[in-house]
N, C-alpha and C positions, 0 to 999 in steps of 0.2 A: 531840873538838870543836876541837882545835887545827888540824885540817885546814881549817877555815873562816876561819882567821886568828887572830892573837894580838895583844894590846895590852899596853903596859907596865902595871905595877901601879897607877899614878896616873891612868889613863885616866878612871875614873869621876869623880874629883875635878876634873880639868882640863877634860875634854870633855863627858862625859855629863850631869852634874848642871847645869852652867851652861846647856847647850843646852836641857835639858828644862824648867828653871824660868825660863828667859829672864831677865827683868828682876827677878823677885822674889828672886833670889839676892842682890841688893844689900841688901835688907831683912833677909835671913837673919842676917847678922852683927850687925845692930842687935838682932834678936830674941835672939841669944845674950847680948848685952850686958845687955838689960833683963830677960830671963826665964831666962837660962841656969841659974841656981842652982835656981829653982823647978821648971823642967822638965828637970833634969839627967838623969833616966832616959830621957826621950824623946831627948835629945841623945846619950846613950850608945847608945841603940838605933840611931839613925841611923849613928853612927860605926862601931859594931860590925858592923852589917849590911853596909854598903858595904865596910868593910875585909875582911870575910870573903869577899865576892865578888871582891875585888881580887886574891886569891890564885889565882883561876882564870885560866888563860891566855887563854881565849876569853871576851870581854866583849861584852855587848849591853845596851842600855838597858832592855830589857824585864825583865832580871833584878832591877833595882832600882826598878821602878815602885812598889813597896810603900812606899818611904820618901819619895816625892815629896809626899804629903799632909802628912807630918810636917815636911818642909822648908818647905812653905807655911804650916804652923802657926807656925813660928818667924818667917817673913817677916811674917805678919800681926801677931804680937806686936811685932816691930820697928817696923812702921809705926805701930801704936797708941802705942808708947812714944815715938816721934818726935813724933807728933801731940800727945800730952799734955805733952811737954816744952816745946813752944813755947807760951808764955803768950798770952792774948788781946791783950796790948799789942803783941805782935809779929805783928800781923795780916798784914803783907806776907809774912812768911816762911811763915805758914800757907797763904796763897793760893799761894805758890810750891810748897809741898809738895803741896798738892792738885792743882795743875797737873802737877807731876812724876808723881804717882800715876796720874792719868788718861792722861798721855802714855805711861807705861810699859805700861799696859794696852793702849793702842792699838798700840804697837810690838810687844808680845807677840802680839797677835792677828794682825798683819800677818806677823810671822815664822812663826807657826804655819800660816798659809795658804800661805806660800811653801814651807815645808818639807814 
């Protein structure tokens, strides 16, 4: 398979996952912060699966499609955690977060159509 091209071991972490998840990868880290301990087995599965495929010289995004829903699970937990953290008296920040959320969805849809 190396005849079709090789990539460095970190290619999935630096290129593939951010491009596949577009803007939800930003919320992924908040999801680790809010639910990382409760969902540690899911997080371990993501890290183990991607790391195992990182040892292969030939890398394609289709090899790790199976972990993208799990990454989006953490992104959703991160967004909910941010949403609940902002109290009702901080209404302006909640509106900004809501605007940011819908803007990231729009940007993600546009980038998906372009790619």
